[in-house]
DOVO-552981 format. One record per residue: y, x, z of N, C-alpha, C in turn; residue number from 1. Coordinates in steps of 0.1 Angstrom, whole numbers, plus 2048, in hexadecimal, padded with zeros to 3 digits. Each point is the difference from the previous one (the first is absolute). Layout:
BEGIN
+------+------+------+-------+-------+-------+------+------+------+-----+
: n.yy : n.xx : n.zz : ca.yy : ca.xx : ca.zz : c.yy : c.xx : c.zz : num :
+------+------+------+-------+-------+-------+------+------+------+-----+
:    Y :    X :    Z :     Y :     X :     Z :    Y :    X :    Z : NUM :
...
+------+------+------+-------+-------+-------+------+------+------+-----+
This chain:
BEGIN
+------+------+------+-------+-------+-------+------+------+------+-----+
: n.yy : n.xx : n.zz : ca.yy : ca.xx : ca.zz : c.yy : c.xx : c.zz : num :
+------+------+------+-------+-------+-------+------+------+------+-----+
:  7F3 :  807 :  800 :   80D :   7F8 :   800 :  80C :  809 :  7FF :   1 :
:  807 :  7FE :  7F8 :   80E :   808 :   7FE :  80D :  7F7 :  800 :   2 :
:  806 :  7FC :  80D :   80B :   7FA :   801 :  80B :  804 :  7F6 :   3 :
:  804 :  80B :  7FE :   80B :   802 :   7F5 :  7FC :  7FC :  7F3 :   4 :
:  7F4 :  803 :  7FB :   7FD :   7FB :   7F1 :  7FE :  7F0 :  802 :   5 :
:  7FD :  7FB :  80B :   7FF :   7F2 :   800 :  80D :  7F9 :  800 :   6 :
:  80B :  806 :  803 :   80D :   7FA :   801 :  805 :  803 :  7F2 :   7 :
:  7FE :  80B :  7FC :   806 :   805 :   7F2 :  7F9 :  7F5 :  7F3 :   8 :
:  7F3 :  7FC :  805 :   7F9 :   7F5 :   7F4 :  80A :  7F4 :  800 :   9 :
:  807 :  7FB :  809 :   809 :   7F5 :   801 :  80D :  804 :  7F8 :  10 :
:  805 :  80C :  7FF :   80B :   804 :   7FC :  800 :  805 :  7F1 :  11 :
:  7F6 :  806 :  7FA :   800 :   804 :   7F4 :  7F9 :  7F8 :  7F5 :  12 :
:  809 :  801 :  7F4 :   7FC :   7FA :   7F4 :  7FB :  80C :  7F6 :  13 :
:  7F5 :  7FC :  7F9 :   7FA :   80B :   7F7 :  800 :  7FB :  7F1 :  14 :
:  809 :  802 :  7F9 :   800 :   7FA :   7F2 :  7F4 :  805 :  7F9 :  15 :
:  7FA :  7F8 :  7F8 :   7F5 :   806 :   7F7 :  7FE :  7FA :  7F4 :  16 :
:  7FA :  806 :  7F6 :   7FC :   7FC :   7F1 :  7F5 :  7FD :  7FF :  17 :
:  7FE :  7F5 :  7F8 :   7EF :   7FB :   7FE :  7FB :  807 :  7F6 :  18 :
:  805 :  807 :  7F8 :   7F9 :   808 :   7F5 :  7FA :  80F :  803 :  19 :
:  7F7 :  805 :  7F9 :   7F8 :   80C :   804 :  809 :  80B :  7FE :  20 :
:  800 :  80C :  808 :   807 :   80A :   800 :  805 :  805 :  80A :  21 :
:  807 :  80C :  801 :   806 :   806 :   80C :  80E :  7FB :  801 :  22 :
:  805 :  7FC :  80B :   80E :   7FB :   803 :  806 :  808 :  80D :  23 :
:  80D :  801 :  7FD :   809 :   805 :   80B :  80B :  7F6 :  804 :  24 :
:  800 :  7FC :  80C :   808 :   7F6 :   803 :  806 :  803 :  80E :  25 :
:  80E :  7FB :  801 :   806 :   801 :   80F :  7FB :  7F5 :  80A :  26 :
:  800 :  806 :  80B :   7F9 :   7F6 :   80C :  80F :  7F9 :  806 :  27 :
:  800 :  7F4 :  801 :   80E :   7F9 :   803 :  7FB :  7F7 :  80D :  28 :
:  80A :  7FE :  807 :   7FE :   7F3 :   80B :  7FE :  7F5 :  7F9 :  29 :
:  7FA :  7F8 :  806 :   7FD :   7EF :   7FC :  80F :  7FC :  7FD :  30 :
:  802 :  7F7 :  7F9 :   80E :   7F8 :   7FC :  804 :  7F7 :  80B :  31 :
:  7F7 :  7FB :  808 :   804 :   7F5 :   808 :  803 :  805 :  80F :  32 :
:  800 :  80E :  800 :   802 :   806 :   810 :  80F :  7FF :  801 :  33 :
:  803 :  7FF :  80D :   80F :   7FF :   804 :  804 :  80F :  802 :  34 :
:  80C :  802 :  805 :   805 :   80C :   7FE :  7F9 :  807 :  80C :  35 :
:  7FD :  7FD :  809 :   7FC :   807 :   80D :  7F2 :  804 :  7FE :  36 :
:  7F7 :  7F8 :  7F7 :   7F4 :   805 :   7FA :  800 :  80A :  7F6 :  37 :
:  809 :  7FD :  7F6 :   803 :   80D :   7F8 :  802 :  80C :  806 :  38 :
:  80B :  7FF :  80A :   802 :   80E :   809 :  7F4 :  805 :  805 :  39 :
:  7F7 :  7F9 :  807 :   7F3 :   803 :   805 :  7F8 :  806 :  7F6 :  40 :
:  7FF :  7FB :  7F3 :   7F9 :   807 :   7F5 :  805 :  80D :  7FD :  41 :
:  80C :  802 :  7FF :   806 :   80D :   7FD :  7FC :  80B :  80C :  42 :
:  803 :  7FB :  80E :   7FC :   808 :   809 :  7F2 :  804 :  801 :  43 :
:  7F6 :  7F6 :  7FD :   7F2 :   804 :   800 :  7FD :  809 :  7F5 :  44 :
:  807 :  7FF :  7F4 :   7FE :   808 :   7F4 :  801 :  80F :  804 :  45 :
:  80C :  800 :  806 :   805 :   810 :   803 :  7F5 :  806 :  80C :  46 :
:  7FD :  7FA :  808 :   7FA :   803 :   80D :  7F0 :  802 :  7FE :  47 :
:  7FB :  7F7 :  7F8 :   7F1 :   7FE :   7FE :  7F9 :  803 :  7F3 :  48 :
:  802 :  80C :  7F8 :   7FC :   800 :   7F3 :  7F3 :  7FB :  7FE :  49 :
:  7F7 :  804 :  808 :   7F0 :   7FE :   800 :  7FE :  7F2 :  800 :  50 :
:  805 :  7FA :  80B :   7FD :   7F0 :   801 :  806 :  7F9 :  7F5 :  51 :
:  80B :  805 :  7F9 :   805 :   7F9 :   7F7 :  7F9 :  801 :  7F4 :  52 :
:  7F9 :  80B :  7FD :   7F7 :   803 :   7F5 :  7F5 :  7F9 :  802 :  53 :
:  7F9 :  7FB :  80C :   7F5 :   7FA :   804 :  804 :  7F2 :  7FC :  54 :
:  809 :  7FB :  806 :   805 :   7F1 :   7FE :  801 :  7FD :  7F0 :  55 :
:  805 :  80A :  7F8 :   800 :   7FE :   7F4 :  7F6 :  7FE :  7F5 :  56 :
:  7F6 :  808 :  806 :   7F2 :   800 :   7FB :  7F8 :  7F4 :  805 :  57 :
:  802 :  7FB :  80C :   7FA :   7F5 :   804 :  804 :  7F3 :  7F8 :  58 :
:  80F :  801 :  7FD :   805 :   7F5 :   7F7 :  7FB :  800 :  7F2 :  59 :
:  7FB :  809 :  7FB :   7FE :   800 :   7F1 :  7F5 :  7F5 :  7FC :  60 :
:  803 :  7F8 :  7F7 :   7F4 :   7F8 :   7FC :  7F4 :  804 :  7FC :  61 :
:  7F4 :  7F7 :  801 :   7F4 :   805 :   7FC :  802 :  805 :  7F1 :  62 :
:  7F9 :  809 :  7FD :   800 :   806 :   7F0 :  80A :  80A :  7FF :  63 :
:  807 :  802 :  808 :   80C :   80B :   801 :  7F9 :  80D :  808 :  64 :
:  803 :  80B :  7FB :   7FD :   80B :   809 :  809 :  809 :  804 :  65 :
:  804 :  804 :  80C :   809 :   809 :   805 :  800 :  80E :  7FA :  66 :
:  809 :  805 :  7F9 :   7FE :   80D :   7FB :  808 :  809 :  80C :  67 :
:  80E :  7FF :  7FF :   809 :   807 :   809 :  80B :  7F9 :  803 :  68 :
:  806 :  802 :  80E :   80D :   7FB :   803 :  809 :  80A :  803 :  69 :
:  80C :  801 :  7F9 :   80A :   80C :   803 :  80A :  7F8 :  80B :  70 :
:  7FF :  806 :  80B :   809 :   7FB :   80C :  80E :  803 :  7FD :  71 :
:  803 :  80C :  7FB :   80E :   805 :   7FD :  807 :  7F6 :  7F8 :  72 :
:  7F8 :  7FD :  7F5 :   807 :   7F9 :   7F6 :  7FD :  7F0 :  802 :  73 :
:  7F6 :  7FB :  807 :   7FC :   7F2 :   801 :  7FB :  7FC :  7F5 :  74 :
:  7F8 :  807 :  7FA :   7F8 :   7FC :   7F4 :  7F1 :  800 :  802 :  75 :
:  7FA :  7F4 :  7FC :   7F3 :   7FF :   800 :  7F9 :  800 :  7F3 :  76 :
:  7F6 :  809 :  7FF :   7F7 :   803 :   7F5 :  7F4 :  7FA :  7FE :  77 :
:  7FB :  7F6 :  7F9 :   7F3 :   7F9 :   801 :  7FB :  7FE :  7F2 :  78 :
:  7F2 :  7FD :  801 :   7FC :   7FD :   7F2 :  7F8 :  7F2 :  800 :  79 :
:  802 :  7FB :  7F4 :   7F9 :   7F3 :   7FF :  7F1 :  800 :  7F8 :  80 :
+------+------+------+-------+-------+-------+------+------+------+-----+
């Protein structure tokens, strides 16, 4: 059980593409978050890069494979 990762699951939105291939996409806060939640997203992003990557990996839909997460640029690379 990872409390930070579990909290991040509620804050992160991972845009994906349905076509086959390798894709790079920014990881962004969910649109429906209020100001405090967005602020929390960015604080967790800065302090817990491993938990952030774990949450991103868990949020990928079935059929998508986690390749890499560039924490400094906030870019996810995945394959469909």
